[in-house]
N, C-alpha and C positions, 0 to 999 in steps of 0.2 A: 695644759696647765705650766708648761715650762715657760713659755710664754707670759705668762701672769707673775709667776716668778720672778722673772728677769726684770719686768717693768712693776714691781710693785711697790715701789717708791714713790713713781709718777701716781701710779694709782693712789696712794694714802696721800699725795698733794691735792687730788680733785676731790677725795673723799673727806677730806678736812674743810676744804671749801662749803661743801655741799652742808657738811655736820653744821658748819657756821652759819648757812643762809637758812638752815630749817631752826635752829637754835635762836636768832635775832629773829628773825621776821615771826616764829611762832609765837614768841615772847608779846610780842609787838600786839600780834595778833590777839591773843589772849585778853589782853589788857582793852584793846580798842572795842572787840567784840562784846568785850561785858558790858562796856558801856552804852555799846548800841543796842542792846538787848534790853537795857535798864530804859532809855528812848523808847523802845518798841510798848514798854508797859507805863511809861508814865501817864500820869492824867492829862499832860499839857499837850496839846494839839498837835503844835508845830514839832514838838520833839518825836512824838509817834511819826507824825508825817517824815522827818528827816529821817528816822531809823528804817520806816517801811520803804523808802525809796533808795536807801543806802544799800540795805540788805538784796530787795528785789533786783536795784540793776546790777548790782556786781554777782549775785549769783546767778546770772542768765546772760553773761557777758563771757566769753573766752577770753582764760587769763593771758593768750599770746596778744591779745586787743588790749588790755591794762598794759602790758610792756609797751604797745606802739604809741597808747595814747600819752603815756608817762615820756618815752624820748623821743615824738615827733610832734606829737601835739601839744603839752604843756610848755614847751618853747616861745609856742607862737603868742603864749598869753603873758611872756615875760616871768615862766617857770623856768627854772635850769637846774633841774636836777643832778647829783653829782652821778659823774657817769662809773658803770661799774657795778663792782658788789652792792653801793648801798641802793642804787636804783633798784637793784633787785629785790635789794629787801623791803622797800617801800612798796612796789607793785604786789608781792608776797602777802606782806602784811595787810595790806588795803584789801586784798583780792579774799583772802582768806578771813578776815574778821568778819564779812559776811554770815560764813557759815559757823564761826563761833558763835555768833550774836546768837540765830537760829537753833542752835544744838541748847544755849544758855536758856535761850524765850522757852523752848519747851521744858526745860527743868524748872523752871521759875512757874508754867501754867500747871505742872504737876503738882505743887506744892497747893496742900487744901486751904481753899481761900478762908475757911473758919482761921488761919494763922494769920492773915492780914487784918480780919477784922477785929481780932482780940486784941493785937497790936494798935490799931488807929484805937480801941475802944480805950487803952490806956495811955491816949495822948501822944503816941510816937509820929513823927510825919511820913512822909511816904520816901523820903531818901535814909529815915534811921529804920523804917520798917524793912525797906531793902535790902538794908545793909547789914541789920543785925538781927534779920527774923530768915526773910526769903531766902536770900541769896546763899550763905550757909547749908543749908537744908536742899535749894537746889542744885547745888554744884556738886555735892554728893552722889547725886543720882546721872548727871552727863558728865563724869570723867570719862568712863568708856567711850563715848559719843566723840568727846572730844580728842580722845589718842587716835582715834581714827581719823580726825578734822588733820592731823597733826600727820598721820601717816601720809596722807593725799598730797599734805603739802611737800612734804619730803619727794615725793614722786614729781610733783609743781616744780622743784628748784631747776629740772631737767632746761624749762623752759629759757631760764637765765644762759643757757649754751648760746642763743641766738644774738643775747646781749653783750659781749665784751665779758663774760664772767665764764672765768675757767674751773669749773667746777666737775662732777664726775663724767657727765657725758661730752663737754668740751673735752675734757681730758681724753676720754674715748675715741672722739674722732680725731684729734690730733694723732693718739696712736694707729688709728686706722689709715691715715693719711702715708704714714711712714712705714706700715707694714702690712701692704693690702694682703699679701698671702695669709695672714694670719688673723683677717678680718672677723671671724668667728669668736676665735677667742678673745678678742679685744671685746665683743658685747658681752663675752660670758661674763669676763673680769667685771664689766661695768654691774652686769646683775647682781655678781658677788657681792659686791659693796651697798648695793641698794639693799639687800637683800640683810647685811649685818645690821642694818637701821629697823628695816621695817617689819624683821619678823620680833623681836624682841618687844616691840612698841605692841603688835597684834596682840602677843602671850598676854604683857600687862594688860590690855585692855580685857580679855576674855577674864582673866583673875579678877580683877576689880568689879567686873559686872554680876560674877558668880557670888563674890562677896556682897555687894551689893542687895543682889537678887536675895540671900541668904536673910540678911539683917532685914528686910522686909518682911 
């Protein structure tokens, strides 16, 4: 533990980068994932097809491959992503949006079909029905799964260590290179800081899940 205390400021620097990655990419993934979920339940076939291809492709693609595609393949098509932090945000948000979309879609499908029929009966459009009637009910029930998606995102930020982002894992790797004899404590320090993020999120998800179950 003495090693961790001595290098606490270095760990904190990496932790803050991980926290920023999680927060920014998580917010973007929540927004875009909700849009993709709306596409998947849209009455327009092209939008449903786009949403399906997006979610199924990304859910079945390793995150590392998404990073490689953005860093090495996209420039071949004239797309030059900003290196470092923002490239990681784009990759993490894109990848996570597919899982957000599926969680939100499951919530939408869980809303009684009579709600949508009643909304259409009073003249609401699909967009109005989805935004004003269905989504407010759906989001409440999918908050715990969405928090679990964010927990997975927190751990997935470690992939950014291989692509010029000095987050928690990259920080641990640098400490390990300079302190080979303390390799075990380096990993313990990294694990502790990940747990600082994931355990509170897990507790929050459990509490919300119990409240939702009680409300039902």
